[in-house]
N, CA, C and O of each residue as an XYZ file, in Angstrom:
636
protein
N      -2.210     12.113     16.125
C      -0.892     11.455     15.709
C      -0.478     11.793     14.257
O      -1.099     11.506     13.233
N       0.619     12.417     14.364
C       1.103     12.651     12.777
C       2.042     11.955     12.625
O       2.923     12.007     13.484
N       2.225     10.867     11.243
C       3.271     10.208     10.938
C       3.978     10.768      9.741
O       4.820     10.070      9.178
N       3.654     12.183      9.233
C       4.253     12.701      7.830
C       5.685     12.538      8.103
O       6.425     12.038      7.255
N       6.157     12.978      9.366
C       7.844     12.963      9.330
C       8.371     11.390      9.627
O       8.733     10.869     10.682
N       8.284     10.945      8.499
C       8.669      9.498      8.422
C      10.368      8.929      8.953
O      10.699      7.838      9.418
N      11.117     10.035      8.687
C      12.331      9.822      9.335
C      12.734     10.097     10.323
O      13.957     10.213     10.404
N      12.017     10.297     11.367
C      12.145     10.462     12.839
C      12.802      8.989     13.230
O      12.645      7.894     12.689
N      13.732      9.446     14.570
C      14.126      8.379     15.060
C      13.017      7.210     15.845
O      13.018      5.980     15.803
N      12.145      8.138     16.525
C      11.167      7.447     17.409
C      10.217      6.869     16.215
O      10.038      7.629     15.264
N       9.663      5.731     16.190
C       8.826      5.185     15.525
C       7.516      4.777     15.892
O       7.439      4.437     17.073
N       6.397      4.702     15.199
C       5.266      4.407     15.682
C       4.889      2.893     15.783
O       5.579      2.136     15.100
N       3.975      2.393     16.474
C       3.658      1.055     16.592
C       2.284      0.992     16.998
O       1.901      1.988     17.612
N       1.368      0.001     16.800
C       0.126     -0.120     17.178
C       0.227     -0.913     18.665
O       1.102     -1.741     18.916
N      -0.790     -0.521     19.559
C      -0.594     -1.161     21.142
C      -0.393     -2.779     20.788
O       0.579     -3.403     21.214
N      -1.169     -3.233     20.165
C      -1.223     -4.656     19.696
C       0.409     -5.249     19.360
O       0.840     -6.302     19.828
N       1.213     -4.300     18.421
C       2.378     -4.614     18.086
C       3.397     -4.647     19.228
O       4.285     -5.442     19.538
N       2.970     -3.549     19.717
C       3.938     -3.332     20.975
C       4.199     -4.498     22.204
O       5.228     -4.903     22.745
N       2.799     -4.822     22.367
C       2.621     -5.964     23.309
C       3.305     -7.107     22.676
O       4.006     -7.851     23.362
N       3.115     -7.326     21.172
C       3.544     -8.671     20.636
C       5.144     -8.484     20.781
O       5.779     -9.448     21.206
N       5.683     -7.542     20.520
C       7.179     -6.970     20.682
C       7.609     -7.249     22.218
O       8.705     -7.782     22.393
N       7.137     -7.054     22.884
C       7.472     -7.252     24.498
C       7.337     -8.782     24.731
O       8.151     -9.425     25.393
N       6.278     -9.292     24.153
C       6.106    -10.950     24.589
C       7.201    -11.487     23.946
O       7.776    -12.396     24.546
N       7.663    -11.122     22.792
C       8.668    -11.772     22.025
C       9.980    -11.662     22.840
O      10.602    -12.695     23.092
N      10.447    -10.413     23.278
C      11.605    -10.231     24.070
C      11.705    -11.098     25.252
O      12.751    -11.684     25.528
N      10.508    -11.201     26.038
C      10.310    -12.099     27.392
C      10.592    -13.425     26.806
O      11.397    -14.123     27.422
N       9.947    -14.000     25.470
C      10.348    -15.283     25.351
C      11.992    -15.401     25.021
O      12.584    -16.320     25.587
N      12.625    -14.671     24.286
C      14.045    -14.691     23.958
C      14.749    -14.784     25.190
O      15.602    -15.665     25.302
N      14.438    -13.740     26.455
C      15.103    -13.669     27.598
C      14.920    -15.180     28.145
O      15.914    -15.803     28.516
N      13.731    -15.712     28.184
C      13.601    -16.961     28.852
C      14.485    -18.005     28.281
O      15.003    -18.787     29.079
N      14.759    -18.145     26.887
C      15.471    -18.811     26.134
C      16.992    -18.874     26.595
O      17.690    -19.833     26.266
N      17.412    -17.988     27.248
C      18.704    -17.770     27.267
C      19.595    -18.494     28.244
O      20.731    -18.874     27.960
N      19.024    -18.659     29.385
C      19.389    -19.436     30.459
C      19.816    -20.908     29.884
O      20.916    -21.402     30.130
N      19.023    -21.416     29.254
C      19.134    -22.967     28.680
C      20.314    -22.578     27.605
O      21.306    -23.299     27.713
N      20.372    -21.766     26.786
C      21.458    -21.808     25.825
C      23.097    -21.705     26.811
O      24.140    -22.331     26.620
N      22.719    -20.522     28.011
C      24.155    -20.740     28.552
C      24.481    -21.900     29.066
O      25.635    -22.329     29.086
N      23.413    -22.534     29.552
C      23.910    -24.023     30.481
C      24.403    -24.806     29.107
O      25.374    -25.552     29.234
N      23.928    -24.708     28.092
C      24.120    -25.611     26.906
C      25.846    -25.284     26.430
O      26.656    -26.156     26.116
N      26.054    -24.090     26.474
C      27.370    -23.698     26.405
C      28.384    -24.150     27.308
O      29.471    -24.626     26.982
N      27.906    -23.947     28.590
C      28.804    -24.392     29.643
C      29.094    -25.974     29.731
O      30.188    -26.426     30.069
N      27.992    -26.748     29.389
C      27.936    -28.065     29.291
C      28.825    -28.509     28.010
O      29.379    -29.604     28.112
N      28.979    -27.922     27.059
C      29.712    -28.224     25.949
C      30.918    -27.789     26.322
O      31.773    -28.649     26.107
N      31.482    -26.472     26.952
C      32.777    -26.258     27.169
C      33.431    -27.174     27.890
O      34.608    -27.418     27.625
N      32.622    -27.970     29.141
C      33.430    -28.813     29.879
C      33.567    -30.294     29.235
O      33.952    -31.280     29.863
N      33.177    -30.274     27.845
C      33.741    -31.536     27.080
C      34.990    -31.518     26.723
O      35.453    -32.475     26.101
N      35.666    -30.561     27.011
C      37.077    -30.767     26.424
C      37.540    -29.777     25.446
O      37.169    -28.604     25.462
N      38.399    -30.299     24.555
C      38.977    -29.399     23.333
C      37.964    -28.788     22.771
O      37.032    -29.416     22.266
N      38.044    -27.290     22.801
C      37.335    -26.171     22.082
C      37.399    -26.250     20.527
O      36.448    -26.148     19.752
N      38.762    -26.461     20.217
C      39.099    -26.495     18.840
C      38.261    -27.483     18.333
O      37.519    -27.176     17.401
N      38.246    -28.606     18.776
C      37.504    -29.879     17.837
C      36.207    -30.032     18.388
O      35.695    -31.080     17.993
N      35.364    -29.267     19.283
C      34.299    -29.327     19.726
C      33.058    -28.603     19.112
O      32.653    -27.490     19.446
N      32.543    -29.391     18.196
C      31.533    -29.057     17.368
C      30.311    -28.134     17.945
O      29.848    -27.081     17.505
N      29.910    -29.013     19.237
C      28.666    -28.791     20.021
C      29.051    -27.302     20.736
O      28.211    -26.408     20.842
N      30.375    -27.179     21.184
C      30.740    -25.751     21.655
C      30.564    -24.692     20.821
O      29.954    -23.723     21.272
N      31.041    -24.658     19.492
C      30.857    -23.856     18.567
C      29.136    -23.487     18.175
O      28.593    -22.395     18.011
N      28.626    -24.767     18.116
C      27.224    -24.628     17.556
C      26.292    -23.666     18.837
O      25.408    -22.835     18.630
N      26.809    -24.089     20.051
C      25.946    -23.506     21.380
C      26.284    -22.037     21.390
O      25.449    -21.158     21.608
N      27.698    -21.803     21.113
C      28.231    -20.271     21.264
C      27.523    -19.600     20.301
O      26.996    -18.550     20.670
N      27.341    -20.018     18.891
C      26.703    -19.287     17.708
C      25.171    -18.973     18.391
O      24.614    -17.895     18.597
N      24.781    -20.204     18.622
C      23.222    -19.964     19.078
C      23.182    -18.644     20.005
O      22.464    -17.682     19.731
N      23.970    -18.695     21.053
C      23.834    -17.812     22.026
C      24.147    -16.576     21.502
O      23.398    -15.658     21.836
N      25.159    -16.297     20.691
C      25.228    -14.712     20.291
C      24.269    -14.443     19.247
O      24.112    -13.269     18.913
N      23.594    -15.369     18.672
C      22.468    -14.880     17.674
C      21.335    -14.393     18.661
O      20.734    -13.321     18.587
N      21.162    -15.381     19.591
C      19.857    -15.241     20.474
C      20.260    -13.620     21.207
O      19.405    -12.735     21.232
N      21.554    -13.424     21.730
C      21.613    -12.123     22.581
C      21.682    -10.938     21.351
O      21.239     -9.865     21.760
N      22.087    -10.909     20.111
C      21.763    -10.164     19.296
C      20.341     -9.673     19.056
O      20.069     -8.475     18.983
N      19.301    -10.811     18.918
C      17.975    -10.764     19.057
C      17.535     -9.952     20.309
O      16.835     -8.945     20.201
N      17.886    -10.334     21.259
C      17.409     -9.789     22.566
C      18.020     -8.147     22.261
O      17.198     -7.236     22.356
N      19.285     -7.849     21.943
C      19.609     -6.407     21.928
C      18.841     -5.624     20.871
O      18.476     -4.470     21.096
N      18.582     -6.274     19.665
C      17.595     -5.545     18.855
C      16.322     -5.215     19.292
O      15.822     -4.108     19.095
N      15.696     -6.256     19.960
C      14.321     -5.998     20.477
C      14.247     -5.044     21.744
O      13.217     -4.447     22.058
N      15.203     -4.981     22.299
C      15.458     -4.046     23.421
C      15.287     -2.452     22.964
O      14.458     -1.629     23.352
N      16.565     -2.286     21.824
C      16.737     -1.241     20.851
C      15.311     -0.703     20.566
O      14.847      0.360     20.977
N      14.664     -1.684     19.742
C      13.431     -1.063     19.005
C      12.357     -0.738     20.298
O      11.665      0.275     20.192
N      12.238     -1.448     21.313
C      11.140     -1.009     22.421
C      11.513      0.518     22.547
O      10.630      1.362     22.401
N      12.696      0.846     22.793
C      13.353      2.122     23.485
C      13.204      3.312     22.216
O      13.396      4.519     22.367
N      12.874      2.737     21.147
C      12.805      3.985     19.956
C      11.498      3.823     19.716
O      11.129      4.643     18.874
N      10.385      2.921     20.196
C       8.913      2.856     19.348
C       8.002      3.787     20.332
O       8.398      4.036     21.470
N       6.871      4.245     19.882
C       6.054      5.026     20.709
C       4.751      4.611     20.223
O       4.433      4.596     19.034
N       3.979      4.259     21.243
C       2.461      3.547     20.955
C       1.731      4.462     20.559
O       1.645      5.429     21.316
N       0.997      4.500     19.335
C       0.196      5.158     18.760
C      -0.981      5.447     19.434
O      -1.440      4.467     20.022
N      -1.682      6.570     19.553
C      -2.947      6.473     20.532
C      -4.178      6.265     19.411
O      -4.403      6.946     18.411
N      -4.882      5.120     19.906
C      -6.027      5.000     19.035
C      -6.889      5.758     19.446
O      -7.222      5.687     20.630
N      -7.501      6.712     18.555
C      -8.541      7.448     18.630
C      -9.893      7.031     18.115
O     -10.845      7.808     18.054
N      -9.930      5.896     17.785
C     -11.307      5.428     17.114
C     -11.677      6.500     16.015
O     -12.867      6.773     15.862
N     -10.710      7.124     15.238
C     -11.236      7.955     14.272
C     -11.434      7.296     12.862
O     -10.478      7.395     12.093
N     -12.170      6.863     12.575
C     -12.545      6.054     11.179
C     -12.634      7.042      9.841
O     -12.784      6.569      8.715
N     -12.540      8.254     10.059
C     -12.732      9.161      9.030
C     -11.764      9.287      7.985
O     -12.105      9.523      6.826
N     -10.168      9.090      8.457
C      -9.283      9.015      7.837
C      -8.204      7.788      8.259
O      -8.167      7.289      9.383
N      -7.349      7.410      7.151
C      -6.347      6.350      7.416
C      -5.555      6.966      8.422
O      -5.169      8.135      8.417
N      -5.261      5.792      9.592
C      -4.158      6.053     10.519
C      -3.712      5.000     10.915
O      -4.151      3.925     10.506
N      -2.701      5.105     11.834
C      -1.932      3.819     12.332
C      -3.075      2.994     13.053
O      -3.860      3.561     13.813
N      -3.139      1.774     12.817
C      -4.022      0.791     13.446
C      -5.440      0.875     12.858
O      -6.346      0.424     13.559
N      -5.752      1.407     11.635
C      -7.028      1.223     10.927
C      -6.817      0.262      9.822
O      -5.760      0.257      9.191
N      -7.778     -0.542      9.571
C      -8.315     -1.489      8.525
C      -8.666     -0.477      7.156
O      -9.559      0.369      7.191
N      -7.992     -0.672      6.226
C      -8.490      0.144      5.016
C      -9.015     -0.724      3.884
O      -8.348     -1.723      3.616
N     -10.012     -0.506      3.250
C     -10.436     -1.471      2.059
C     -10.323     -0.550      0.833
O     -11.075      0.423      0.778
N      -9.465     -0.776     -0.127
C      -9.530     -0.125     -1.246
C      -9.875     -0.985     -2.566
O     -10.022     -2.207     -2.566
N      -9.960     -0.296     -3.483
C     -10.119     -0.842     -5.020
C      -9.137     -0.326     -5.792
O      -9.063      0.900     -5.872
N      -8.112     -1.228     -6.571
C      -7.127     -0.903     -7.239
C      -7.652     -1.037     -8.549
O      -8.684     -1.657     -8.808
N      -6.790     -0.335     -9.539
C      -7.062     -0.175    -11.154
C      -7.717     -1.248    -11.825
O      -8.594     -1.159    -12.684
N      -7.171     -2.322    -11.315
C      -7.595     -3.720    -12.125
C      -9.160     -4.194    -11.269
O      -9.614     -5.315    -11.497
N      -9.770     -3.406    -10.463
C     -11.086     -3.672     -9.887
C     -10.511     -4.587     -8.644
O     -11.411     -4.665     -7.808
N      -9.691     -5.093     -8.345
C      -9.420     -6.062     -7.208
C      -9.755     -5.100     -5.892
O      -9.339     -3.952     -5.738
N     -10.461     -5.719     -5.137
C     -10.417     -5.074     -3.665
C      -9.476     -5.756     -2.623
O      -9.454     -6.969     -2.414
N      -8.811     -4.955     -2.084
C      -7.992     -5.306     -0.910
C      -8.167     -4.669      0.343
O      -8.444     -3.470      0.296
N      -8.074     -5.162      1.362
C      -8.004     -4.709      2.631
C      -6.543     -4.788      3.378
O      -5.900     -5.838      3.409
N      -6.088     -3.566      3.976
C      -4.843     -3.382      4.374
C      -5.240     -3.042      5.815
O      -6.374     -2.623      6.049
N      -4.241     -3.230      6.883
C      -4.228     -2.634      7.919
C      -2.813     -1.952      8.251
O      -1.743     -2.559      8.214
N      -2.943     -0.842      8.520
C      -1.920      0.237      8.647
C      -1.061     -0.001      9.889
O      -1.483      0.525     10.919
N       0.132     -0.740      9.972
C       0.976     -0.549     11.200
C       2.178      0.042     11.144
O       2.528      0.783     10.226
N       2.985     -0.314     12.299
C       4.283      0.469     12.156
C       5.479     -0.534     11.790
O       5.275     -1.742     11.673
N       6.419     -0.098     11.660
C       7.477     -0.633     10.505
C       7.946     -2.102     11.405
O       8.439     -3.010     10.736
N       7.786     -2.300     12.864
C       8.355     -3.653     13.404
C       7.072     -4.680     13.204
O       7.268     -5.876     13.418
N       6.154     -4.360     12.919
C       4.904     -5.175     12.854
C       4.286     -5.783     11.432
O       3.432     -6.657     11.282
N       4.990     -5.043     10.487
C       4.658     -5.117      9.191
C       4.686     -6.382      8.421
O       5.736     -7.022      8.471
N       3.700     -6.848      7.713
C       3.731     -8.346      7.246
C       2.454     -8.370      6.097
O       1.264     -8.665      6.209
N       3.253     -7.933      4.990
C       2.422     -7.800      3.617
C       1.527     -8.931      3.292
O       0.393     -8.822      2.826
N       2.203    -10.130      3.608
C       1.656    -11.288      3.377
C       0.266    -11.696      4.232
O      -0.657    -12.430      3.876
N       0.443    -10.985      5.434
C      -0.813    -10.850      6.035
C      -1.675     -9.781      6.046
O      -2.643     -9.766      6.806
N      -1.330     -8.527      4.982
C      -2.294     -7.602      4.752
C      -1.902     -6.437      5.944
O      -2.675     -5.533      6.260
N      -0.664     -6.622      6.491
C      -0.319     -5.593      7.232
C       0.784     -4.794      6.629
O       1.887     -5.285      6.391
N       0.436     -3.429      6.363
C       1.689     -2.600      5.751
C       1.918     -1.629      6.795
O       1.124     -1.159      7.610
N       3.342     -1.380      6.595
C       3.857      0.004      7.249
C       3.301      1.150      6.746
O       2.948      1.281      5.574
N       3.192      2.202      7.826
C       2.613      3.574      7.532
C       4.096      4.089      6.839
O       4.062      4.956      5.965
N       5.132      3.619      7.195
C       6.224      4.314      6.243
C       6.684      3.620      4.686
O       7.643      3.951      3.989
N       5.832      2.741      4.467
C       5.756      1.842      3.067
C       5.290      2.977      2.048
O       4.609      3.972      2.301
N       5.833      2.572      0.831
C       5.238      3.580     -0.353
C       3.669      3.421     -0.416
O       2.956      4.394     -0.663
N       3.276      2.457     -0.240
C       1.365      2.294      0.193
C       0.988      2.920      1.184
O      -0.036      3.601      1.237
N       1.951      2.709      2.251
C       1.029      3.306      3.784
C       1.329      4.713      3.437
O       0.463      5.485      3.851
N       2.343      5.293      2.770
C       2.600      6.634      2.936
C       1.347      7.436      1.764
O       0.983      8.602      1.917
N       0.943      6.715      0.868
C       0.224      7.059     -0.213
C      -1.042      7.090      0.341
O      -1.775      7.964     -0.123
N      -1.696      6.088      1.563
C      -2.913      6.004      2.144
C      -3.039      7.097      3.417
O      -4.138      7.562      3.721
N      -2.137      7.363      3.940
C      -2.134      7.759      5.019
C      -2.609      9.207      5.384
O      -2.021     10.217      4.997
N      -3.771      9.208      6.195
C      -4.586     10.367      6.299
C      -5.554     10.810      5.458
O      -6.212     11.831      5.657
N      -5.681     10.002      4.421
C      -6.821     10.152      3.229
C      -7.784      9.453      3.669
O      -7.634      8.525      4.465
N      -8.975      9.860      3.152
C     -10.347      9.622      3.405
C     -11.174      8.616      2.742
O     -10.586      7.920      1.914
N     -12.300      8.418      2.917
C     -13.172      7.420      1.960
C     -13.571      8.248      0.803
O     -14.123      9.343      0.916
N     -13.254      7.651     -0.365
C     -13.407      8.216     -1.533
C     -12.176      8.789     -2.048
O     -12.212      9.096     -3.240
N     -11.313      8.958     -1.544
C      -9.822      9.487     -1.837
C      -8.972      8.499     -2.851
O      -9.110      7.284     -2.708
N      -8.254      8.920     -3.687
C      -7.469      8.249     -4.013
C      -5.938      8.270     -4.130
O      -5.418      9.378     -4.255
N      -5.231      7.288     -4.109
C      -3.739      7.129     -3.719
C      -3.284      6.501     -5.180
O      -3.973      5.786     -5.907
N      -1.947      6.961     -5.407
C      -1.272      6.553     -6.365
C       0.299      5.962     -5.933
O       1.140      6.545     -5.249
N       0.368      4.952     -6.411
C       1.783      4.260     -5.934
C       2.491      3.766     -7.160
O       1.940      3.128     -8.056
N       3.899      4.151     -7.128
C       4.922      3.802     -7.923
C       5.181      2.279     -7.341
O       5.435      2.010     -6.167
N       5.035      1.168     -8.644
C       5.579      0.137     -8.077
C       6.901     -0.389     -9.262
O       7.236      0.376    -10.167
N       7.456     -1.568     -9.116
C       8.058     -1.986    -10.194
C       7.635     -2.367    -11.494
O       8.355     -2.445    -12.489
N       6.182     -2.644    -11.406
C       5.460     -2.696    -12.675
C       4.678     -1.561    -13.115
O       3.793     -1.770    -13.944
N       4.872     -0.404    -12.687
C       4.436      0.874    -13.029
C       3.391      1.412    -11.857
O       3.199      0.840    -10.784
N       2.871      2.423    -12.223
C       1.786      3.061    -11.246
C       0.446      2.468    -11.143
O      -0.315      2.106    -12.040
N       0.314      2.441     -9.866
C      -1.048      1.661     -9.366
C      -1.940      2.911     -8.486
O      -1.584      3.633     -7.554
N      -3.151      2.811     -9.179
C      -4.011      4.027     -8.403
C      -4.838      2.800     -7.647
O      -5.084      1.670     -8.069
N      -5.210      3.475     -6.275
C      -6.071      2.766     -5.362
C      -7.613      3.949     -5.127
O      -7.558      5.176     -5.200
N      -8.314      3.483     -4.968
C      -9.763      4.417     -4.311
C      -9.799      3.670     -2.727
O      -9.532      2.503     -2.438
N     -10.129      4.533     -2.049
C     -10.300      4.199     -0.452
C     -11.998      3.975     -0.545
O     -12.787      4.892     -0.772
N     -12.317      2.764     -0.352
C     -13.836      2.458     -0.211
C     -14.202      2.576      1.323
O     -15.327      3.040      1.510
N     -13.516      2.265      2.410
C     -13.920      2.104      3.677
C     -12.727      1.921      4.787
O     -11.858      1.061      4.645
N     -12.767      2.731      5.803
C     -11.883      2.701      6.885
C     -12.582      2.315      8.289
O     -13.663      2.769      8.667
N     -11.881      1.519      8.901
C     -12.632      0.892      9.909
C     -11.387      0.341     11.232
O     -11.779     -0.244     12.242
């Protein structure tokens, strides 16, 4: 798996991330009939110009439809990265333990763009830190420019 060309239309995702996105789409699609019924009920209440329930239901349905469309579009442009159980270098789906300049040790999971959640330690392979760590090995160093200056990381473990 080579993710060096980060500007490709096809984006990589972990198997877990793909399954989560698929489940999210199913949940969104399951909500749609309820919102359609809600809109129909509000429409039957009379004057649409003065009907706040109608406008609210219509906005909710439009928002849901956008989420469904975005999820479907994402799924068509995602490719599940093959898990090769290769822990010799940083790849999509691995956890990498690093030590920063200040001595703080941090564990990151390298994931696809759609599953990135930095607050939970999940960083995208296309983020500046993800790019700096990608394909490096234990003992290698990575340098990342941040708004507060340059931070150096040393890779302690990959699993």
